[in-house]
C-alpha positions as CSV (number, residue, x, y, z in Angstrom):
1,M,-9.2,-84.3,-21.0
2,N,-10.2,-81.1,-21.5
3,E,-12.8,-81.1,-18.6
4,T,-10.1,-82.6,-16.0
5,I,-8.1,-79.5,-17.1
6,L,-10.8,-77.0,-16.6
7,Y,-11.6,-78.3,-13.2
8,G,-7.7,-78.1,-12.5
9,I,-7.2,-74.7,-13.3
10,A,-10.8,-72.7,-11.7
11,A,-9.7,-74.8,-8.7
12,I,-6.5,-72.7,-8.4
13,P,-8.4,-69.4,-7.6
14,I,-11.0,-71.0,-5.6
15,I,-8.6,-73.0,-3.4
16,G,-6.9,-69.4,-2.9
17,V,-9.2,-67.2,-1.8
18,I,-11.1,-70.2,0.3
19,A,-7.4,-70.1,2.1
20,Q,-7.1,-66.5,2.3
21,W,-11.2,-66.4,3.9
22,I,-9.9,-69.4,6.6
23,A,-5.9,-67.3,7.2
24,W,-8.4,-64.1,7.9
25,R,-11.1,-65.9,10.4
26,T,-8.3,-68.0,12.3
27,R,-5.8,-64.3,12.6
28,I,-3.1,-67.3,11.6
29,P,-0.6,-65.9,8.5
30,S,-2.5,-66.6,5.2
31,I,1.2,-67.4,3.3
32,I,1.1,-70.5,6.2
33,I,-2.7,-71.6,5.2
34,L,-2.1,-70.9,1.6
35,L,1.1,-73.4,1.8
36,I,-1.1,-75.7,3.4
37,F,-3.8,-75.7,1.2
38,G,-1.5,-75.9,-2.1
39,F,0.0,-79.0,-0.3
40,L,-3.2,-80.5,-0.1
41,A,-4.4,-79.4,-3.7
42,G,-0.9,-80.8,-4.9
43,P,1.0,-83.4,-4.0
44,V,-1.2,-85.1,-0.9
45,T,-4.5,-85.8,-3.1
46,G,-3.1,-84.8,-6.8
47,L,-6.5,-82.1,-7.1
48,I,-4.0,-80.3,-9.2
49,D,-1.0,-81.0,-11.2
50,P,0.2,-77.3,-12.1
51,S,3.2,-78.2,-14.4
52,Q,1.2,-80.6,-16.1
53,L,-2.3,-78.4,-16.3
54,L,-0.3,-74.8,-17.2
55,G,2.5,-76.9,-19.0
56,K,5.2,-74.2,-21.0
57,I,2.5,-71.7,-20.3
58,M,3.5,-72.0,-16.2
59,F,6.4,-70.4,-16.6
60,P,4.7,-66.8,-18.0
61,V,1.8,-67.0,-16.0
62,V,3.9,-67.3,-12.4
63,S,6.2,-64.1,-13.9
64,I,2.9,-62.3,-15.1
65,L,1.6,-63.0,-11.0
66,V,4.9,-61.2,-10.0
67,S,4.5,-58.1,-12.3
68,I,1.2,-57.2,-10.3
69,I,2.0,-58.7,-6.8
70,V,5.2,-56.0,-7.3
71,F,3.3,-53.3,-9.1
72,E,1.3,-53.5,-5.7
73,G,4.2,-53.2,-3.7
74,G,5.6,-50.0,-5.6
75,L,2.4,-48.2,-5.4
76,S,2.7,-48.1,-1.2
77,L,5.7,-46.2,-1.6
78,K,5.3,-42.3,-0.4
79,I,8.6,-40.8,-1.1
80,A,7.3,-38.5,1.6
81,D,8.0,-41.2,4.1
82,L,12.1,-41.4,3.1
83,K,12.6,-37.7,5.0
84,N,14.4,-39.5,7.7
85,I,14.7,-43.0,6.6
86,G,16.6,-42.6,3.2
87,K,19.9,-43.1,3.9
88,V,18.9,-46.3,6.1
89,V,17.0,-47.8,3.3
90,R,19.7,-47.6,0.8
91,N,22.1,-48.7,3.0
92,L,20.0,-51.7,3.7
93,I,18.9,-52.4,-0.2
94,T,22.9,-52.5,-0.9
95,I,24.8,-53.1,2.3
96,G,22.4,-54.8,3.9
97,T,21.5,-56.9,0.9
98,L,25.5,-58.2,-0.1
99,I,25.9,-59.0,3.8
100,T,23.2,-61.0,3.6
101,F,23.7,-62.4,0.1
102,S,28.1,-63.6,1.2
103,I,26.6,-64.7,4.7
104,I,23.9,-66.9,2.9
105,A,26.3,-68.0,0.1
106,V,28.8,-68.9,2.3
107,S,26.6,-70.6,4.8
108,S,25.2,-72.8,2.2
109,Y,28.1,-73.8,0.9
110,Y,29.3,-75.0,4.5
111,V,26.1,-76.2,6.1
112,L,23.8,-77.5,3.4
113,D,26.6,-78.9,1.8
114,L,25.7,-77.4,-2.4
115,S,27.9,-76.5,-4.6
116,V,29.6,-73.6,-5.3
117,P,27.1,-72.4,-8.4
118,L,24.2,-73.1,-6.5
119,S,25.0,-71.7,-3.1
120,I,25.6,-68.3,-5.1
121,M,22.1,-68.5,-6.3
122,F,20.4,-69.5,-3.7
123,G,22.3,-66.6,-1.3
124,A,20.9,-64.3,-4.3
125,M,17.2,-65.8,-3.7
126,M,17.4,-66.0,0.0
127,V,18.2,-61.6,0.1
128,I,14.8,-60.9,-1.0
129,T,12.3,-60.6,1.8
130,G,8.6,-60.7,1.9
131,P,6.7,-57.2,1.1
132,T,3.4,-59.8,1.4
133,V,4.3,-60.8,4.0
134,I,5.7,-58.0,6.3
135,V,2.8,-55.6,5.6
136,P,0.2,-58.2,7.1
137,M,2.6,-58.5,10.2
138,L,3.3,-55.0,10.4
139,R,-0.8,-54.5,11.0
140,H,-0.2,-56.3,14.3
141,V,2.3,-54.2,16.5
142,K,2.2,-50.5,16.9
143,L,5.4,-48.7,15.4
144,S,6.3,-45.7,15.4
145,R,5.7,-44.0,11.6
146,H,9.7,-44.5,10.2
147,L,10.6,-47.3,12.2
148,G,6.7,-48.9,10.3
149,S,7.8,-47.1,6.9
150,L,11.7,-48.1,6.7
151,I,10.3,-51.7,6.9
152,R,8.2,-51.5,4.3
153,W,10.2,-49.7,1.8
154,E,12.9,-52.0,2.6
155,G,10.4,-55.3,2.4
156,I,9.3,-53.5,-1.1
157,L,12.5,-51.9,-3.1
158,I,14.8,-55.6,-2.2
159,A,12.7,-57.2,-4.5
160,P,13.8,-55.3,-7.5
161,V,17.2,-55.3,-5.8
162,G,17.3,-59.1,-5.0
163,A,16.5,-59.9,-8.9
164,I,19.6,-58.1,-10.4
165,L,21.2,-59.4,-8.2
166,I,20.3,-63.1,-9.4
167,V,20.4,-61.5,-12.6
168,L,24.3,-60.5,-12.1
169,V,25.5,-63.8,-10.8
170,Y,23.3,-66.4,-12.8
171,P,26.3,-66.4,-15.8
172,F,28.9,-67.1,-12.3
173,A,26.6,-70.3,-12.2
174,T,26.0,-71.5,-15.8
175,A,28.8,-70.1,-17.9
176,V,32.3,-72.4,-18.0
177,N,34.1,-69.1,-18.7
178,F,34.5,-67.6,-15.1
179,H,36.5,-64.5,-16.9
180,Q,33.8,-64.1,-19.4
181,A,31.2,-64.2,-16.8
182,L,32.6,-61.4,-14.7
183,G,32.7,-59.3,-17.9
184,Q,29.1,-59.1,-18.0
185,I,28.3,-57.7,-14.7
186,G,28.8,-53.9,-15.4
187,I,26.7,-54.2,-19.3
188,T,24.1,-56.2,-17.5
189,L,23.7,-54.4,-14.7
190,V,24.0,-50.6,-16.5
191,M,20.9,-52.1,-18.4
192,I,18.7,-53.3,-15.9
193,I,18.7,-49.8,-14.1
194,L,18.3,-48.3,-17.9
195,T,16.0,-50.4,-19.7
196,G,13.6,-50.6,-16.2
197,N,13.9,-46.8,-15.2
198,L,12.4,-46.0,-18.7
199,I,10.1,-48.4,-19.4
200,G,8.2,-48.1,-15.9
201,I,8.7,-44.1,-16.8
202,L,7.2,-44.5,-19.8
203,G,3.9,-46.9,-18.7
204,A,3.2,-44.2,-15.1
205,M,3.4,-41.8,-18.2
206,L,0.9,-43.5,-20.3
207,I,-1.4,-44.1,-17.9
208,L,-1.5,-41.0,-16.6
209,F,-1.9,-38.9,-20.1
210,M,-4.5,-41.2,-20.9
211,I,-6.5,-40.5,-17.5
212,R,-6.2,-36.8,-18.1
213,K,-6.6,-36.7,-21.1
214,K,-10.2,-38.4,-20.5
215,W,-9.1,-41.1,-22.7
216,A,-9.9,-43.9,-19.8
217,P,-13.2,-43.7,-18.4
218,D,-13.4,-44.3,-14.7
219,F,-15.1,-47.6,-15.2
220,L,-12.0,-49.3,-17.6
221,Q,-8.8,-47.5,-15.8
222,E,-8.6,-50.2,-13.4
223,S,-8.3,-53.0,-16.7
224,I,-6.6,-50.6,-18.6
225,S,-3.6,-50.7,-15.4
226,L,-3.2,-54.1,-15.6
227,I,-2.4,-54.3,-19.5
228,I,-0.1,-51.8,-18.9
229,V,1.8,-53.6,-16.0
230,I,1.7,-56.4,-17.9
231,G,2.6,-55.0,-20.9
232,V,5.7,-52.9,-18.9
233,Y,7.0,-56.0,-17.2
234,T,6.9,-57.7,-20.5
235,I,9.0,-55.5,-22.8
236,A,11.8,-54.8,-20.2
237,N,12.2,-58.3,-19.5
238,V,12.0,-58.5,-23.5
239,I,14.4,-56.0,-23.9
240,Q,16.7,-56.8,-20.4
241,D,16.2,-59.8,-18.6
242,A,15.2,-58.7,-14.3
243,S,14.3,-55.4,-15.4
244,G,10.8,-55.6,-15.6
245,I,10.3,-56.1,-11.7
246,L,12.3,-53.0,-11.4
247,S,10.0,-50.9,-14.4
248,V,6.6,-51.7,-12.5
249,V,8.3,-50.9,-9.1
250,V,9.2,-47.8,-10.3
251,M,5.6,-47.1,-12.8
252,G,3.7,-47.8,-9.0
253,M,5.8,-45.2,-7.0
254,L,5.7,-42.9,-9.9
255,L,1.6,-43.0,-9.9
256,V,1.2,-42.9,-6.5
257,N,3.6,-39.4,-5.9
258,Q,2.4,-37.5,-8.5
259,K,-0.2,-35.5,-7.6
260,K,-1.5,-33.6,-10.8
261,V,-4.1,-36.9,-11.8
262,L,-5.8,-38.4,-8.8
263,V,-5.5,-42.0,-9.5
264,K,-7.9,-44.0,-7.5
265,H,-9.1,-46.4,-9.4
266,I,-5.6,-47.5,-9.5
267,I,-5.4,-47.9,-6.1
268,V,-8.9,-50.1,-6.2
269,F,-7.0,-51.9,-8.3
270,K,-4.6,-52.9,-6.3
271,E,-6.6,-53.6,-3.3
272,N,-9.3,-56.1,-5.3
273,L,-6.3,-58.2,-7.7
274,R,-3.7,-58.7,-4.9
275,I,-5.5,-60.9,-3.0
276,L,-6.3,-62.8,-6.1
277,A,-2.6,-63.0,-7.8
278,I,-1.3,-63.8,-4.4
279,S,-3.8,-66.8,-3.6
280,T,-3.4,-67.8,-7.1
281,L,0.4,-67.7,-7.1
282,F,0.9,-69.2,-4.0
283,I,-1.6,-72.1,-4.7
284,I,0.2,-72.7,-8.1
285,L,3.8,-73.2,-6.3
286,A,3.0,-75.1,-3.3
287,A,0.9,-77.4,-5.3
288,D,3.7,-78.4,-8.2
289,L,6.0,-79.6,-5.0
290,E,7.3,-83.3,-3.9
291,L,6.8,-83.6,0.1
292,S,8.8,-85.6,-0.6
293,D,11.7,-83.2,-1.4
294,L,10.6,-80.8,1.8
295,Y,11.2,-83.8,4.0
296,S,14.5,-85.0,2.7
297,H,15.8,-81.3,3.6
298,L,14.3,-81.2,6.8
299,N,18.1,-82.1,9.1
300,S,20.2,-80.8,11.3
301,R,22.4,-79.0,8.6
302,F,19.0,-77.0,7.5
303,F,18.2,-75.7,11.4
304,I,22.1,-74.6,12.0
305,F,21.7,-72.7,8.5
306,L,18.1,-71.2,9.9
307,L,20.1,-70.3,12.6
308,I,22.8,-68.6,11.0
309,L,20.2,-66.7,8.4
310,I,18.0,-65.1,11.2
311,F,20.6,-64.7,14.2
312,V,23.9,-64.1,11.9
313,A,23.1,-63.1,8.6
314,R,19.8,-60.3,9.3
315,P,21.3,-59.1,12.8
316,L,24.8,-58.4,10.9
317,A,23.1,-57.0,8.1
318,V,20.8,-54.3,10.0
319,F,23.5,-53.0,12.7
320,I,25.6,-52.3,9.9
321,S,23.7,-50.5,7.2
322,T,21.7,-48.3,10.0
323,L,25.3,-47.6,11.9
324,G,25.0,-43.5,12.1
325,S,21.6,-43.2,11.8
326,N,18.5,-42.0,14.0
327,L,17.2,-45.6,15.1
328,N,17.5,-46.7,19.1
329,W,19.4,-50.2,19.9
330,R,15.1,-51.3,20.1
331,E,14.4,-50.1,16.5
332,K,17.3,-51.4,14.9
333,A,16.4,-54.7,17.4
334,F,13.0,-55.2,15.9
335,A,14.5,-54.1,12.4
336,A,16.2,-57.3,12.7
337,W,13.6,-59.5,13.5
338,M,12.0,-58.7,10.7
339,A,12.9,-60.8,7.8
340,P,10.2,-63.2,6.9
341,R,10.6,-64.4,3.2
342,G,7.6,-65.0,1.2
343,I,5.6,-65.0,-2.0
344,V,8.3,-63.3,-4.5
345,T,10.9,-64.8,-3.0
346,A,9.1,-68.2,-4.0
347,S,7.9,-67.4,-7.3
348,I,11.5,-65.9,-8.1
349,A,13.0,-68.9,-6.7
350,S,11.0,-71.1,-9.0
351,L,11.5,-69.1,-12.2
352,F,15.2,-69.2,-12.1
353,A,15.7,-72.9,-10.6
354,L,13.1,-74.2,-13.5
355,R,15.5,-71.9,-15.9
356,M,18.7,-73.8,-14.6
357,V,17.2,-76.9,-15.0
358,S,16.6,-76.3,-18.9
359,E,20.0,-75.1,-19.2
360,G,21.7,-78.7,-17.8
361,I,21.8,-78.4,-14.1
362,P,19.1,-80.7,-12.5
363,E,20.4,-80.3,-9.3
364,A,18.6,-76.6,-9.4
365,K,15.7,-77.8,-8.8
366,E,16.5,-78.8,-5.0
367,L,16.6,-74.8,-4.8
368,V,12.7,-74.9,-4.9
369,P,11.7,-77.2,-1.9
370,L,15.0,-75.5,0.1
371,S,13.5,-71.9,-0.6
372,F,10.2,-73.0,0.6
373,M,11.0,-74.5,3.8
374,V,13.3,-71.6,4.6
375,I,9.8,-69.2,3.8
376,I,7.7,-72.2,6.3
377,C,10.4,-71.0,8.5
378,T,10.9,-67.8,8.4
379,V,7.0,-66.5,8.3
380,T,5.7,-68.8,11.7
381,I,8.9,-67.7,13.5
382,Y,8.6,-63.8,12.4
383,G,4.7,-64.3,12.5
384,L,4.1,-65.8,15.8
385,T,6.5,-63.8,17.7
386,A,6.9,-60.2,16.0
387,E,4.3,-58.5,18.2
388,K,6.0,-60.6,21.7
389,F,9.2,-59.5,20.5
390,Q,7.7,-55.2,20.1
391,K,6.7,-55.3,23.2
392,I,10.2,-56.7,24.9
393,L,11.5,-54.0,23.5
394,K,8.8,-51.6,25.1
395,L,8.7,-50.2,21.7
396,S,6.8,-47.0,21.7
397,R,5.6,-44.4,19.6
398,S,8.7,-41.2,20.3
399,D,6.9,-38.8,18.7
400,G,3.4,-38.6,20.1
401,G,1.4,-41.0,17.3
402,A,-0.2,-39.1,14.3
403,V,-3.5,-38.0,13.4
404,L,-6.2,-39.3,10.5
405,L,-8.7,-36.5,10.2
406,V,-11.7,-38.4,8.3
407,G,-13.1,-35.7,6.2
408,A,-11.5,-33.3,4.2
409,N,-13.9,-30.1,4.6
410,L,-12.4,-26.3,5.1
411,F,-12.2,-26.8,8.9
412,S,-10.3,-30.0,8.6
413,R,-8.0,-28.7,6.4
414,M,-6.9,-25.3,8.5
415,L,-6.7,-28.1,11.3
416,A,-4.2,-30.2,9.5
417,K,-2.9,-27.2,8.5
418,A,-2.4,-26.1,12.0
419,L,-1.5,-29.8,13.3
420,H,1.6,-30.0,10.5
421,D,2.6,-26.8,11.6
422,I,3.5,-27.6,15.4
423,G,5.1,-30.9,14.3
424,V,2.6,-33.6,13.7
425,F,2.0,-36.2,11.0
426,V,-1.7,-35.3,9.6
427,M,-3.4,-37.5,7.1
428,L,-6.8,-36.8,5.6
429,V,-9.9,-39.0,4.2
430,D,-12.6,-38.5,2.1
431,T,-14.6,-39.0,-0.7
432,N,-15.2,-35.4,-2.1
433,K,-12.9,-35.0,-5.0
434,D,-12.3,-31.4,-4.5
435,R,-11.9,-31.0,-1.1
436,I,-8.9,-33.6,-1.7
437,I,-7.7,-31.3,-4.5
438,R,-7.4,-28.5,-2.4
439,A,-6.0,-30.5,0.4
440,R,-2.7,-31.6,-1.8
441,L,-2.4,-27.7,-3.1
442,A,-2.0,-27.0,0.9
443,N,0.5,-30.0,1.1
444,L,-1.5,-32.3,2.8
445,V,-1.6,-35.6,3.0
446,A,-4.9,-36.2,1.4
447,Y,-6.6,-39.2,0.3
448,H,-9.4,-39.5,-2.2
449,N,-11.0,-42.4,-0.5
450,S,-14.1,-44.4,1.9
451,I,-12.1,-44.5,5.3
452,Y,-13.9,-47.8,5.5
453,S,-10.8,-48.9,2.3
454,E,-8.5,-51.5,3.0
455,D,-5.7,-49.5,2.0
456,I,-6.9,-46.8,4.0
457,L,-6.6,-49.0,6.7
458,E,-2.8,-50.4,5.5
459,E,-2.2,-46.9,5.6
460,V,-3.7,-46.4,9.5
461,Q,-2.1,-49.4,10.6
462,M,1.1,-49.4,9.2
463,G,1.7,-45.4,9.2
464,G,2.0,-45.1,13.0
465,I,-1.7,-43.3,13.2
466,T,-2.5,-42.3,16.5
467,Y,-5.2,-40.6,16.7
468,M,-8.7,-40.4,14.9
469,L,-11.2,-37.7,14.5
470,A,-14.3,-37.9,12.3
471,L,-15.1,-34.2,11.2
472,T,-17.9,-35.0,8.6
473,G,-21.2,-33.5,8.1
474,S,-22.7,-37.0,8.5
475,D,-23.3,-38.5,11.8
476,D,-23.5,-42.1,10.7
477,V,-20.2,-41.7,9.0
478,N,-18.7,-40.1,11.9
479,M,-20.2,-43.1,14.2
480,L,-19.3,-45.7,11.9
481,S,-15.7,-44.7,11.5
482,N,-15.3,-44.7,15.3
483,I,-17.0,-47.6,16.1
484,Q,-14.3,-49.6,13.1
485,Y,-11.4,-47.4,14.1
486,E,-11.6,-48.2,18.1
487,E,-10.8,-51.9,17.4
488,I,-7.7,-50.8,15.1
489,L,-6.6,-48.0,17.6
490,S,-8.1,-48.1,20.9
491,R,-11.3,-46.2,22.5
492,D,-9.4,-43.7,23.9
493,T,-8.1,-41.9,20.8
494,V,-11.3,-42.0,18.1
495,F,-13.0,-39.0,18.3
496,R,-16.5,-37.8,16.8
497,L,-18.3,-34.3,16.3
498,P,-21.2,-34.3,18.5
499,P,-24.3,-35.0,16.6
500,E,-26.3,-32.6,15.2
501,Q,-29.0,-33.8,17.7
502,T,-27.9,-34.4,20.7
503,S,-30.2,-37.5,21.1
504,N,-26.7,-39.6,20.9
505,K,-28.3,-40.9,17.7
506,T,-26.8,-44.0,16.6
507,P,-27.1,-45.7,12.9
508,D,-30.1,-48.0,12.6
509,G,-29.2,-51.4,13.9
510,L,-26.3,-49.8,16.1
511,Q,-25.4,-49.4,19.6
512,N,-23.8,-46.7,21.2
513,T,-20.5,-47.3,22.3
514,G,-18.4,-45.9,24.7
515,G,-15.4,-45.2,22.6
516,T,-17.2,-42.6,20.5
517,Q,-16.1,-39.6,22.3
518,A,-17.5,-36.1,21.8
519,L,-14.7,-33.2,20.2
520,F,-14.2,-30.3,21.8
521,R,-17.6,-29.2,23.5
522,K,-21.2,-31.0,23.4
523,D,-22.3,-28.1,21.3
524,M,-19.3,-28.2,18.5
525,T,-21.5,-30.4,15.8
526,Y,-20.5,-29.7,12.0
527,T,-23.0,-26.8,11.8
528,Q,-22.0,-25.0,14.3
529,L,-18.0,-25.1,13.1
530,N,-19.4,-23.7,10.0
531,T,-21.2,-21.1,11.6
532,M,-17.7,-20.3,13.2
533,L,-15.9,-20.6,10.3
534,Q,-18.5,-18.0,8.0
535,D,-18.0,-15.7,11.5
536,G,-14.3,-15.4,10.5
537,K,-12.9,-17.5,13.5
538,Q,-9.4,-19.4,12.7
539,I,-7.3,-21.5,14.5
540,E,-4.5,-20.2,15.6
541,I,-1.1,-21.6,17.7
542,L,-0.5,-20.7,20.8
543,E,2.4,-21.2,22.8
544,I,1.8,-21.2,27.0
545,T,3.6,-19.1,29.1
546,K,4.1,-19.6,33.1
547,D,2.0,-17.0,33.3
548,L,-1.3,-18.2,31.5
549,D,-3.3,-20.5,33.3
550,M,-7.2,-21.4,32.3
551,D,-8.4,-18.7,34.2
552,T,-6.0,-16.0,32.2
553,F,-6.6,-18.0,29.2
554,K,-10.9,-17.3,29.9
555,S,-10.5,-14.1,30.6
556,K,-7.9,-13.5,27.9
557,Y,-9.5,-14.9,24.9
558,P,-13.5,-15.5,25.7
559,E,-15.4,-17.8,23.1
560,T,-12.3,-18.9,22.4
561,V,-12.3,-23.2,22.0
562,A,-9.2,-24.9,23.5
563,L,-9.0,-28.0,20.5
564,M,-5.6,-29.5,21.0
565,G,-2.4,-29.8,22.4
566,I,1.1,-30.8,22.1
567,N,4.3,-30.5,25.1
568,K,7.9,-30.3,25.3
569,D,8.0,-34.2,24.7
570,K,5.6,-34.3,21.4
571,K,3.1,-35.6,23.0
572,L,-0.8,-34.9,21.7
573,R,-3.7,-33.7,23.8
574,I,-7.1,-33.7,22.2
575,V,-9.4,-32.2,24.1
576,D,-13.1,-33.7,23.9
577,A,-16.3,-32.9,25.6
578,G,-16.1,-33.9,29.2
579,S,-12.2,-32.9,30.2
580,T,-10.8,-29.5,30.4
581,P,-7.4,-28.1,29.1
582,V,-4.2,-28.4,31.6
583,F,-2.1,-25.5,30.4
584,K,1.5,-26.3,31.0
585,E,4.7,-23.9,30.4
586,G,6.2,-24.6,26.8
587,D,3.1,-26.5,25.9
588,K,1.9,-25.2,22.4
589,W,-2.2,-25.2,21.5
590,L,-4.6,-24.9,19.0
591,I,-7.1,-22.5,19.5
592,F,-10.5,-21.8,17.3
593,R,-11.3,-18.1,17.7
């Protein structure tokens, strides 16, 4: 018996990671593969029975895994991204949530024929979209930074907001006395907000204090962070039910947005643990289902409900929430077509359904298969159509894109500052901690990480990055960065400094590719740049007038290098070794002299 339990528990993460690998190889949304594998391992073959394996600890295990996933979401929320979208995000998680909740609750009652209590609970459960599904989807579409950030912020913040909503409506679904339940709402809401924020702040302060005081060595920071995340989630929930999710989101946001302490190991923790937590959680939840329960809801009523969810609830919530915003109708339409439900939805639905069943409402178990049906359908529909819909809408970056600089050396920091001054978003990446600190002190967006990191890859794919410039002193790093990112961006938008030796050398075992465009001039190497900096040369902003053509520029500014320019439409043009700058009136050019 003990061996059977051991085999079953060991099989859960193994099956989950295999499913993730297959999803990566086939480019199918991972949640679909995880669902299939969960069904095969659970109701189809009987290899795994989570309820029997985990017993009474199933509820705590699911809760802890949810806390890890939601904390990961909080670590990706940059306050700087809210500059132009803060009001819209606020509207989406408040007004939009209430609109979505109302439409789903009413549809659940009249279309799905659920009871009033279950309709209210299902409406609250279904307002939570899936950040762990949305983020991979956004990687395949080229959105502007503000639109990508908007969708990501909503997808992550809606998790604690949805959990709060569920807790607030829960008394109406279980209480006999309606007026008594109504009186609890205000107190519950205040307690959740106060508890979640307070415990989250304390958790973040504890992690930062331990790192700053060197009480936590680098090799233990990941483990200590994990313990604190679980502790914060648990303590907050003990004090006030459902405040745990809010607390870990707040903690993640505080850690990633503060600039006094580098939290590299926390970010690594996020990358490494996220996949395992998602894989394990979804195999557990999917394996615990009965296929017959899913089939019983596969009828015309459900598909009518699904149509209302996709074509009425979401578009109405988005368009009302974005009234008066700077979003154009194309951006609003795409945001209205991006609301897949995911792992957080499934886990929270499962948690509260189990609780309702234990409190004497056996019909609440129907909420779990219904939730999974919605998840399967929405992920499939949105996942397969998002990129095509973006092309149909002809969405393009109105800001001319953003720039990723590989290396935070002196020249990179000067270039980033100049680009920022002409209105271009810039992100620097370097493994040198001192250089990153100097960049942050200059109020630049800088990451202490490897350019090959999955975390940086996510930032590039979701942050509207259009250009990558490899400016390090290592020819191998510059070349490898270009080779990796020309597949993510395009060959025309990745550049590198020419190698120190003009022999077009490449790292051992690699062939040169057409995408490795040399920056500025063929002789403009890392060493040459440093020599020019030592001679006192600076990067300046030159505004082009009608009297300044290229011949005049060369005579007026001898020995000056034109680096890149931006036109009136905010379109960036980068000079490579094979091109000649073209000046037009109204342009702003960065020159090095």
